[in-house]
C-alpha positions as CSV (number, residue, x, y, z in Angstrom):
1,M,19.4,-9.0,8.2
2,S,22.8,-6.9,8.3
3,I,23.3,-3.1,8.4
4,I,24.6,-3.6,4.9
5,A,21.3,-5.5,3.7
6,W,19.3,-2.8,5.7
7,I,20.8,0.1,4.1
8,V,20.7,-1.5,0.2
9,L,16.9,-2.2,1.2
10,G,16.1,1.5,1.9
11,L,18.0,2.9,-0.8
12,L,16.2,0.6,-3.1
13,A,12.6,1.0,-1.3
14,G,13.4,4.7,-0.9
15,L,13.7,5.2,-4.8
16,I,10.9,3.1,-5.8
17,A,8.9,5.2,-3.6
18,K,10.1,8.4,-5.2
19,A,9.5,6.7,-8.2
20,V,6.0,6.5,-7.9
21,M,4.7,9.0,-5.5
22,P,4.4,12.2,-7.9
23,G,5.8,15.2,-7.2
24,A,9.3,16.6,-7.4
25,E,10.9,15.9,-4.0
26,R,14.4,17.5,-3.7
27,I,16.2,15.1,-1.5
28,G,19.1,13.3,-2.0
29,L,20.5,9.9,-1.9
30,I,21.4,9.7,1.8
31,L,17.9,11.0,2.6
32,T,16.3,8.8,0.1
33,T,18.2,5.7,1.9
34,V,17.1,7.2,5.1
35,L,13.4,7.3,4.1
36,G,13.4,3.9,2.8
37,V,15.2,2.3,6.4
38,V,12.8,3.8,8.2
39,G,9.9,3.1,5.8
40,A,11.1,-0.4,6.0
41,I,10.4,-0.3,9.8
42,L,7.6,1.3,9.7
43,G,6.4,-0.8,7.1
44,G,7.3,-4.3,9.3
45,F,5.4,-2.6,11.9
46,L,2.4,-1.9,10.2
47,A,2.2,-5.5,8.8
48,T,3.1,-7.0,12.3
49,A,0.3,-4.7,14.0
50,L,-1.9,-5.9,11.2
51,G,-1.7,-9.4,11.6
52,F,0.7,-10.2,8.8
53,G,3.1,-12.1,10.7
54,D,6.8,-10.8,10.5
55,P,7.7,-9.1,7.0
56,I,11.2,-7.7,7.7
57,D,13.0,-10.9,8.1
58,E,14.7,-11.8,5.0
59,F,16.2,-9.9,1.9
60,F,14.7,-11.9,-0.7
61,D,11.5,-12.1,0.3
62,I,8.8,-10.7,-1.4
63,S,6.8,-9.2,1.7
64,T,10.0,-7.4,3.1
65,W,10.2,-5.4,-0.2
66,I,6.1,-4.9,-0.2
67,A,6.4,-3.6,3.5
68,A,9.4,-1.4,2.8
69,I,8.0,-0.2,0.0
70,V,4.2,0.8,1.6
71,G,6.4,2.2,4.3
72,A,8.5,4.4,2.5
73,L,5.4,5.6,0.7
74,I,4.0,6.4,4.3
75,I,6.7,8.5,5.1
76,L,7.3,10.3,1.8
77,F,3.9,11.3,1.7
78,V,4.5,12.9,5.6
79,W,7.4,14.2,4.5
80,N,5.4,16.1,1.5
81,A,2.7,17.6,3.3
82,I,4.9,18.7,6.0
83,S,7.3,20.5,3.5
84,N,4.7,21.8,1.7
85,R,2.8,23.0,4.8
86,R,6.1,24.9,5.6
87,V,6.7,26.4,2.2
88,A,3.1,28.0,2.1
């Protein structure tokens, strides 16, 4: 995938993860995109490690989107755990 595809995938996966995960995250559009891109990389790594093949290969493949969204949810969960610990 090209860098533009990674950015679009990251933005959309980050937005979906923020919509699914309960809580009010105060992160902007750029951090949401970074969250999604890092989540896509993490999701692809985990899917490959678990033996599901290489899910992050094509933009319009459903496995790419599932891996990116699951990875973004994991990153968002960790983000919330760290930010809640820091505030308390």
